[in-house]
C-alpha positions in Angstrom: 0.0 0.0 0.0 2.9 2.4 0.6 4.0 2.0 -3.0 0.5 3.0 -4.2 0.3 6.0 -1.8 3.7 7.2 -2.9 2.8 7.4 -6.6 0.3 10.0 -7.6 -0.6 8.0 -10.7 -1.1 4.8 -8.8 -2.9 6.6 -6.0 -5.3 8.1 -8.5 -5.8 4.9 -10.5 -6.2 2.5 -7.5 -7.5 4.5 -4.5 -9.5 7.2 -6.3 -10.7 5.2 -9.3 -10.8 1.6 -8.0 -11.6 2.0 -4.3 -13.8 5.0 -4.3 -15.8 4.2 -7.5 -16.5 0.6 -6.4 -16.8 1.1 -2.7 -13.8 -1.1 -1.9 -11.5 -0.6 1.2 -8.5 -2.6 0.1 -6.7 -3.9 -2.9 -7.8 -7.5 -2.2 -11.4 -6.4 -1.9 -11.2 -4.5 -5.2 -9.6 -7.4 -7.0 -12.3 -9.7 -5.7 -15.2 -7.6 -7.0 -13.5 -6.3 -10.2 -14.1 -9.6 -12.0 -17.8 -8.7 -12.0 -17.1 -5.7 -14.2 -16.4 -6.6 -17.7 -17.6 -5.7 -21.2 -16.4 -9.0 -22.6 -19.8 -10.4 -23.3 -21.7 -7.1 -23.9 -19.3 -5.7 -26.5 -20.5 -7.9 -29.3 -24.1 -7.0 -28.5 -23.7 -3.2 -29.0 -25.6 -2.2 -32.1 -25.4 1.6 -32.2 -22.5 3.5 -33.9 -19.6 3.6 -31.5 -16.6 5.8 -31.3 -13.5 4.8 -29.4 -10.5 7.0 -28.9 -7.0 5.8 -28.2 -4.3 8.2 -26.8 -0.7 7.1 -27.2 0.4 7.8 -23.5 -2.9 7.1 -21.8 -2.7 3.9 -19.8 -6.5 3.7 -19.6 -6.8 3.3 -23.4 -4.6 0.2 -23.4 -7.4 -2.1 -24.5 -9.2 0.2 -27.0 -8.0 -1.9 -30.0 -9.3 -5.1 -28.3 -12.7 -3.5 -27.6 -12.8 -2.2 -31.2 -12.1 -5.6 -32.6 -15.0 -7.1 -30.5 -17.6 -4.6 -31.7 -20.0 -5.8 -34.4 -21.6 -2.4 -35.0 -20.6 0.6 -37.1 -17.4 1.7 -35.4 -14.4 3.9 -35.6 -11.2 4.1 -33.6 -9.6 7.5 -33.5 -5.9 7.6 -32.6 -4.3 10.6 -30.8 -0.5 10.9 -30.6 2.0 12.6 -28.5 3.4 14.3 -31.6 0.2 16.2 -32.1 0.0 17.0 -28.4 -3.0 14.7 -27.8 -1.4 11.6 -26.4 -2.4 12.1 -22.8 -5.4 10.8 -20.9 -8.6 12.3 -22.4 -6.5 14.1 -24.9 -6.3 16.8 -22.2 -3.6 18.9 -23.9 -5.4 19.0 -27.2 -9.1 19.1 -26.4 -9.9 21.1 -29.5 -8.4 18.4 -31.7 -10.4 15.7 -29.8 -13.6 17.8 -30.2 -13.0 18.3 -33.9 -12.5 14.6 -34.6 -15.4 13.5 -32.3 -17.8 16.0 -33.9 -16.7 15.0 -37.4 -17.4 11.4 -36.5 -20.8 12.4 -35.0 -21.7 14.3 -38.2 -21.0 11.2 -40.2 -22.8 8.8 -37.8 -25.9 11.0 -37.7 -26.0 11.3 -41.5 -25.6 7.5 -41.8 -28.5 6.9 -39.4 -30.9 9.6 -40.8 -34.0 8.2 -42.5 -34.2 8.9 -46.2 
């Protein structure tokens, strides 16, 4: 636990995200309940157009490609890189770029879904 508390990134990921969000008090408790949270079976059932983003240095987007491959719906995976200033979590240093790409995708998705 000292190692987790000493690292701001681990503290955020484990204590603030894992414990607080799931109501766990310890790592062992979180690991025990975390197996109940999975998109593994649901991913193939998603039918609406889906946009996934992947940021190069965002550890939370590590499985975006796997999720993308499991989707059976209209889908797009948009990549954001460090070189364009958008490689961090939530593309935080390049939100206008994220917004532009997300809204461009939304425009295409809405046109594709519009009745004729």
